[in-house]
C-alpha positions as CSV (number, residue, x, y, z in Angstrom):
1,X,-19.1,-20.0,7.7
2,X,-17.0,-23.9,8.3
3,X,-13.4,-22.3,8.2
4,X,-11.9,-21.9,11.5
5,X,-9.4,-18.8,10.5
6,X,-9.7,-17.0,7.9
7,X,-7.8,-14.3,6.1
8,X,-9.0,-11.4,4.5
9,X,-6.5,-10.3,1.6
10,X,-7.3,-6.4,-1.0
11,X,-4.9,-6.1,-3.5
12,X,-2.8,-8.5,-2.6
13,X,-2.4,-7.3,0.7
14,X,-3.5,-9.2,4.0
15,X,-6.2,-6.4,5.9
16,X,-7.8,-8.3,8.1
17,X,-7.8,-12.5,10.2
18,X,-9.8,-13.7,12.6
19,X,-13.2,-15.9,12.5
20,X,-15.9,-15.0,10.7
21,X,-18.1,-13.3,13.3
22,X,-14.3,-11.6,14.5
23,X,-14.1,-10.5,10.7
24,X,-17.9,-9.3,10.8
25,X,-17.5,-7.1,13.7
26,X,-14.2,-5.5,13.0
27,X,-13.6,-5.3,9.0
28,X,-15.9,-2.8,6.5
29,X,-14.8,-4.6,3.5
30,X,-15.5,-8.5,4.9
31,X,-18.9,-7.2,6.1
32,X,-20.2,-5.4,2.1
33,X,-18.1,-9.1,0.6
34,X,-19.7,-11.6,3.2
35,X,-23.3,-9.5,2.8
36,X,-22.7,-9.2,-1.1
37,X,-22.5,-13.2,-0.9
38,X,-24.9,-13.4,1.1
39,X,-27.3,-11.7,-1.2
40,X,-26.2,-13.5,-4.1
41,X,-27.0,-17.0,-2.6
42,X,-30.0,-16.1,-1.6
43,X,-30.7,-14.7,-5.0
44,X,-29.8,-18.6,-6.6
45,X,-32.2,-20.2,-4.6
46,X,-34.7,-18.2,-5.5
47,X,-33.8,-18.7,-9.0
48,X,-33.5,-22.4,-8.9
49,X,-37.4,-22.8,-6.9
């Protein structure tokens, strides 16, 4: 992650803030979001090869 500080917003409400590492440890929805993004990136990389 390149961001120093991330704000996580769900349904228009701020539900978490911190670094990528902090949010992975403390915010279940952020963990789910980050995991989905990683899987999507991996899939796109495989498709390009």
